[in-house]
C-alpha positions as CSV (number, residue, x, y, z in Angstrom):
1,M,-49.0,61.3,19.9
2,Y,-46.5,62.3,17.2
3,I,-43.6,60.9,19.3
4,K,-45.5,57.6,19.8
5,K,-45.8,57.2,16.1
6,I,-42.1,57.8,15.6
7,I,-41.3,55.3,18.3
8,L,-43.7,52.8,16.7
9,F,-42.2,53.4,13.3
10,I,-38.7,52.8,14.6
11,V,-39.8,49.6,16.4
12,L,-41.5,48.3,13.2
13,V,-38.4,49.2,11.1
14,G,-36.2,47.4,13.7
15,L,-38.4,44.4,13.6
16,V,-38.4,44.3,9.8
17,L,-34.6,44.8,9.7
18,G,-34.2,42.2,12.4
19,G,-36.4,39.8,10.5
20,I,-34.4,40.4,7.4
21,F,-31.1,39.8,9.3
22,V,-32.5,36.6,10.9
23,F,-33.7,35.4,7.5
24,Y,-30.3,36.1,6.0
25,V,-28.4,34.4,8.8
26,Y,-30.8,31.4,8.7
27,S,-30.4,31.2,4.9
28,A,-26.6,31.5,5.0
29,F,-26.3,29.0,7.9
30,F,-29.1,26.5,7.4
31,T,-30.3,26.5,3.8
32,P,-29.0,23.6,1.7
33,N,-26.0,24.8,-0.3
34,T,-24.8,21.8,-2.3
35,A,-24.7,21.9,-6.1
36,F,-23.8,18.3,-6.9
37,E,-26.4,15.7,-8.0
38,N,-24.7,12.6,-6.5
39,D,-25.6,11.5,-3.0
40,E,-22.2,12.6,-1.7
41,A,-19.0,14.3,-2.8
42,Y,-15.4,13.8,-1.6
43,V,-13.2,16.8,-0.7
44,Y,-9.5,16.4,-0.1
45,I,-7.9,19.3,1.8
46,N,-4.1,19.5,2.1
47,S,-2.5,19.8,5.5
48,D,-1.0,23.2,4.5
49,A,-4.2,24.5,2.8
50,S,-5.3,28.1,3.1
51,F,-8.9,29.2,3.2
52,D,-8.6,30.3,-0.4
53,D,-7.5,26.7,-1.2
54,V,-10.5,25.3,0.5
55,K,-12.9,27.7,-1.3
56,E,-11.3,26.7,-4.6
57,K,-12.0,23.0,-3.9
58,L,-15.5,23.7,-2.8
59,K,-16.5,26.2,-5.5
60,P,-17.7,23.5,-8.0
61,L,-19.7,21.8,-5.3
62,L,-21.6,24.7,-3.7
63,I,-24.5,26.9,-4.9
64,D,-23.2,30.0,-3.2
65,I,-19.6,30.2,-2.2
66,D,-20.0,33.7,-0.8
67,D,-22.5,32.5,1.8
68,F,-20.2,29.6,2.7
69,E,-17.4,32.1,3.2
70,K,-19.4,34.3,5.5
71,T,-20.6,31.4,7.5
72,A,-17.0,30.1,7.8
73,Q,-15.8,33.5,9.0
74,Q,-18.6,33.6,11.6
75,K,-17.8,30.1,12.9
76,G,-14.1,30.7,13.0
77,Y,-13.3,27.9,10.4
78,A,-11.6,30.3,8.0
79,T,-8.6,30.5,10.4
80,N,-8.6,26.9,11.6
81,I,-8.3,24.7,8.5
82,K,-7.7,21.0,9.0
83,G,-6.4,18.7,6.3
84,G,-8.0,15.4,5.4
85,K,-10.7,13.7,3.3
86,Y,-14.2,14.8,3.9
87,I,-17.5,13.4,2.7
88,L,-20.2,16.0,1.9
89,K,-23.8,14.7,1.7
90,K,-26.2,16.2,-0.8
91,G,-28.4,18.9,0.7
92,L,-26.0,19.9,3.5
93,S,-26.2,23.5,4.7
94,N,-23.1,25.7,5.2
95,N,-23.3,25.1,8.9
96,D,-23.3,21.3,8.3
97,I,-20.5,21.6,5.8
98,I,-18.3,23.5,8.2
99,N,-19.1,21.0,11.0
100,V,-17.9,18.2,8.7
101,L,-14.8,20.0,7.7
102,R,-14.0,20.7,11.3
103,S,-14.3,17.2,12.8
104,K,-15.2,14.5,10.4
105,N,-11.9,13.5,8.7
106,A,-13.0,10.3,6.9
107,P,-10.6,7.3,6.9
108,I,-9.6,5.7,3.7
109,K,-8.9,2.0,2.8
110,L,-5.2,1.9,1.8
111,V,-4.1,-1.2,-0.2
112,F,-0.8,-2.4,-1.6
113,N,0.2,-5.8,-2.8
114,N,3.3,-7.4,-4.3
115,Q,5.6,-4.4,-5.1
116,E,9.0,-5.4,-6.6
117,R,10.9,-2.4,-5.2
118,I,10.6,0.2,-2.5
119,E,10.2,2.8,-5.2
120,N,7.2,1.0,-6.5
121,L,5.7,1.0,-3.0
122,A,6.3,4.7,-2.7
123,G,4.5,5.3,-6.0
124,R,1.6,3.1,-5.0
125,I,1.1,4.7,-1.6
126,A,1.4,8.2,-3.1
127,Q,-1.7,7.4,-5.1
128,Q,-3.7,6.9,-1.9
129,I,-2.5,9.4,0.7
130,E,-1.3,13.0,0.7
131,P,2.5,12.7,0.6
132,D,4.1,12.5,-2.8
133,S,6.3,9.5,-3.8
134,I,9.6,11.3,-3.3
135,T,8.6,12.3,0.3
136,L,7.6,8.7,1.0
137,L,10.7,7.3,-0.6
138,N,12.9,9.5,1.5
139,A,11.1,8.3,4.6
140,F,11.4,4.7,3.6
141,N,15.2,5.1,2.9
142,D,16.0,7.1,6.1
143,Q,19.1,5.4,7.3
144,L,18.6,6.4,10.9
145,F,15.2,4.8,10.9
146,L,16.5,1.7,9.2
147,N,19.4,1.3,11.6
148,A,17.3,1.9,14.7
149,N,14.9,-0.9,13.6
150,K,17.5,-3.3,12.3
151,F,16.8,-3.1,8.6
152,N,19.2,-2.6,5.8
153,E,19.4,-1.7,2.1
154,H,18.5,-5.2,1.1
155,N,15.7,-6.2,3.5
156,K,14.0,-2.9,4.2
157,M,11.1,-3.9,2.0
158,A,10.3,-6.8,4.4
159,M,8.8,-4.3,6.8
160,Y,5.8,-3.7,4.6
161,I,3.3,-6.5,4.8
162,P,0.9,-6.4,1.8
163,N,-2.6,-6.0,3.0
164,S,-5.4,-3.4,3.3
165,Y,-5.2,-0.9,6.1
166,E,-7.3,2.0,7.4
167,F,-5.5,5.4,7.3
168,F,-6.4,9.1,7.2
169,W,-5.7,10.6,3.8
170,N,-3.5,13.4,5.4
171,T,-1.2,10.9,7.1
172,S,2.4,12.0,6.7
173,A,5.2,9.9,5.3
174,E,6.8,9.4,8.7
175,E,3.4,8.5,10.2
176,F,2.8,5.9,7.5
177,R,6.2,4.4,8.0
178,G,5.7,4.3,11.7
179,R,2.3,2.6,11.3
180,M,3.8,0.0,9.0
181,L,6.5,-0.8,11.6
182,K,3.7,-1.4,14.2
183,E,1.9,-3.6,11.7
184,Y,5.1,-5.5,11.0
185,K,5.6,-6.1,14.8
186,K,1.9,-7.1,15.2
187,F,2.2,-9.5,12.3
188,W,5.2,-11.2,13.9
189,N,3.3,-12.3,16.9
190,D,4.6,-15.0,19.3
191,N,3.2,-17.8,17.2
192,R,4.9,-16.7,14.0
193,T,8.1,-15.8,15.7
194,A,8.3,-19.2,17.4
195,K,7.8,-20.9,14.0
196,A,10.6,-18.8,12.4
197,K,12.9,-19.6,15.3
198,K,12.1,-23.3,14.9
199,L,13.3,-23.0,11.3
200,N,16.4,-21.2,12.5
201,L,15.4,-18.1,10.4
202,S,14.8,-14.5,11.3
203,P,11.6,-12.8,10.3
204,T,13.3,-11.0,7.4
205,E,14.8,-14.2,6.2
206,V,11.4,-15.9,6.3
207,I,10.0,-13.0,4.2
208,S,13.0,-13.2,1.8
209,L,12.4,-16.9,1.3
210,A,8.6,-16.3,1.0
211,A,9.3,-13.9,-1.8
212,V,11.0,-16.7,-3.8
213,V,8.1,-19.0,-3.0
214,H,5.6,-16.4,-4.0
215,K,7.3,-15.9,-7.4
216,E,7.7,-19.6,-8.0
217,T,4.1,-20.5,-7.6
218,A,0.9,-18.5,-7.7
219,K,-1.0,-21.5,-6.3
220,V,-1.6,-20.8,-2.6
221,D,-2.2,-24.5,-1.9
222,E,1.2,-25.4,-3.4
223,R,3.2,-22.8,-1.5
224,P,3.8,-24.9,1.6
225,K,5.2,-27.7,-0.6
226,V,7.5,-25.3,-2.5
227,A,8.6,-23.8,0.8
228,G,9.4,-27.2,2.1
229,L,11.6,-27.9,-0.9
230,Y,13.6,-24.7,-0.5
231,L,14.0,-25.3,3.3
232,N,15.4,-28.8,2.5
233,R,18.0,-27.1,0.2
234,V,18.8,-24.5,2.9
235,R,19.4,-27.3,5.5
236,K,21.6,-29.3,3.1
237,R,23.6,-26.1,2.2
238,M,22.5,-26.5,-1.4
239,L,22.1,-23.7,-3.8
240,L,18.4,-22.7,-4.0
241,Q,18.7,-22.3,-7.8
242,A,15.5,-20.3,-8.1
243,D,15.0,-18.7,-11.5
244,P,13.0,-15.7,-10.1
245,T,16.1,-14.6,-8.1
246,V,18.1,-14.6,-11.4
247,I,15.5,-12.6,-13.1
248,F,15.5,-10.1,-10.2
249,A,19.3,-10.0,-10.3
250,I,19.2,-9.1,-14.0
251,K,16.7,-6.3,-13.4
252,R,18.6,-5.0,-10.4
253,E,22.0,-5.0,-12.2
254,T,20.7,-3.4,-15.4
255,G,18.3,-1.0,-13.6
256,N,15.6,-2.0,-16.1
257,Y,12.7,-3.3,-14.0
258,D,10.4,-3.3,-17.0
259,T,12.3,-6.2,-18.5
260,V,10.1,-9.2,-19.3
261,I,12.0,-12.5,-19.0
262,K,10.0,-15.7,-19.7
263,R,13.0,-18.0,-20.0
264,V,16.2,-18.0,-18.0
265,L,19.2,-18.9,-20.2
266,Y,22.4,-20.6,-19.0
267,K,24.3,-17.4,-19.5
268,D,22.0,-15.6,-17.1
269,L,23.0,-18.0,-14.4
270,E,26.5,-16.4,-14.4
271,I,25.3,-12.9,-13.4
272,K,27.3,-11.6,-10.4
273,S,24.7,-10.6,-7.8
274,P,24.0,-11.4,-4.2
275,Y,20.5,-12.4,-5.4
276,N,21.7,-15.0,-7.9
277,T,20.9,-18.2,-6.0
278,Y,22.7,-20.2,-8.7
279,K,25.9,-18.7,-7.3
280,N,25.2,-17.9,-3.7
281,V,24.3,-20.4,-1.0
282,G,21.4,-19.6,1.3
283,I,18.5,-17.2,1.2
284,P,18.8,-14.0,-0.7
285,P,19.7,-10.9,1.4
286,G,16.3,-9.4,0.9
287,P,12.9,-10.0,-0.7
288,I,12.7,-10.0,-4.5
289,I,9.1,-8.9,-4.1
290,M,6.7,-8.2,-1.3
291,P,5.2,-11.7,-0.8
292,D,1.6,-12.4,0.0
293,I,0.8,-13.4,3.6
294,S,0.0,-16.8,2.2
295,A,3.6,-17.2,1.0
296,I,5.0,-16.1,4.4
297,D,2.7,-18.5,6.2
298,G,3.6,-21.1,3.6
299,V,7.2,-20.9,4.8
300,L,6.3,-20.9,8.4
301,N,4.0,-23.9,7.9
302,A,6.1,-25.7,5.2
303,E,5.4,-29.2,4.3
304,K,7.8,-31.8,5.5
305,H,9.0,-34.0,2.6
306,N,12.2,-35.0,0.9
307,Y,11.8,-33.1,-2.4
308,I,14.8,-31.0,-3.5
309,Y,13.9,-30.5,-7.2
310,M,10.9,-29.2,-9.0
311,V,10.0,-28.1,-12.5
312,A,6.8,-26.6,-14.0
313,N,4.1,-29.2,-14.7
314,V,3.1,-28.7,-18.3
315,K,0.1,-31.1,-17.8
316,N,-1.3,-29.1,-14.9
317,F,-0.3,-25.5,-15.5
318,G,0.5,-23.4,-12.5
319,Y,1.7,-26.4,-10.5
320,H,5.0,-28.2,-10.4
321,M,6.4,-31.7,-10.6
322,F,8.6,-32.5,-7.6
323,A,11.5,-35.0,-7.2
324,E,13.8,-36.3,-4.6
325,T,16.7,-37.2,-6.9
326,A,18.4,-35.7,-9.9
327,R,17.4,-38.6,-12.0
328,Q,13.7,-38.2,-11.3
329,H,14.1,-34.4,-11.8
330,N,15.8,-34.8,-15.2
331,R,12.9,-37.0,-16.4
332,N,10.4,-34.3,-15.3
333,K,12.6,-31.6,-16.8
334,V,12.5,-33.2,-20.3
335,Q,8.8,-32.6,-20.5
336,Y,9.2,-28.9,-19.6
337,I,12.1,-28.3,-22.0
338,N,10.1,-29.9,-24.9
339,W,7.1,-27.9,-24.1
340,I,9.0,-24.6,-23.9
341,N,10.8,-25.3,-27.1
342,N,7.5,-26.0,-28.8
343,Q,6.3,-22.7,-27.6
344,R,9.3,-21.0,-29.2
345,I,10.0,-19.0,-26.1
346,T,13.6,-17.8,-26.4
347,R,13.6,-15.1,-23.7
């Protein structure tokens, strides 16, 4: 009888301890462990993060970081960290959190628009994905990559088509660059390539001309007309004489890209630069900005007309007055000169 009581006692103690263990495991694994009040929180984990790094990121978001750590050890996550952006929902348990961190790397919407330099692009992209701007810039300037894909120092910016794209946050600089090359080739489909060929222009030349069109007019509906004007000049072997190229040349030669120039002076037209279209015939050697797709398509679908001159329309701001002859242009130009003098814009 005495032995039976001992056995019963041991069984009861075992059941109690087992129950405590099960309760502890259940609590650690399945009890909600989020401390934030919003519906969700974002966690960015670097590609080379350690488990301590992960805990540091999660600490402000969790009720009990120790329970998370124990669960992570049990599930093998502590030795298998994966970089990325993760979305934690309010009320998730440690088990749920680890499942998210293991397999639910959330994509981001990456956006860039009209960057003036490749350095600006690197800075813009570094704000949105893991690599820093220096790492990105090194990838963009990699001479082996440029040579292999027929880009050079002047036109390398043409490869990056401004748009919104879906990426993973932990995309490397080389992966980003490779994806942009794919997007560039996708953009230059058979239809666009055929239109460029009909204009006797390469894709990079189209983009370089589109950059001038983009800077000359912000009005999307006017871009095909402006593009037609510049194409007329190209065909006639005339100087493009585009003020935005002179402004870019000044910035490039001085290294001061923060310069604000509202009025191009006659002395500016003498600057020695391959981008100065008052001195060099033809399309600039590279884009002076990353043009909108509307500007690129504006060149590819340029209006057919005989205009070779234009000047800002002071009666319809944002648009231009066009002319076929120098005499017509000079009459239009008087209105603009008078207006700009009245505004007292000297630079």
